[in-house]
Steps between C-alpha positions, in 0.01 A plus 500: 500500500645833401491802730309710251171644605220508250262785536123449482315759297246739650152374569279555198221758513176356640200459264214675684238275342682184592549626857129577534399156367738322741374694803135422413557134577222390263446187306263445212257208543220432257493856369471668837770649718526375855725602779647248741651674800488235780705188535379198685741237632386151594689209649403182316647157468728425206249241383217757488728745320570236240130425447419871467779551241404193301136606495585854390727359223236261372248788483752719309508777764747622759465399864426865585224526242339175611512590874365855441207348314438244768515766774267737307243220466531398860494859634292711262492876549191589697288770331272714720 
């Protein structure tokens, strides 16, 4: 290894539109924009985790999508 230092260039100028999009934290799902701002952590057995992942894969969805759908059905939003 030589003793030369290699300089790293200056940080590029930020793209305001990209910055706004990143800060929104949105995802597009079925044509509508939804915001997910809370994280839920569960302790489950490795066997249950495997069954969940296999089921999601067989349905062609992500685990997160499948579990959000399941939770929405189980706990529907109450309308006054």
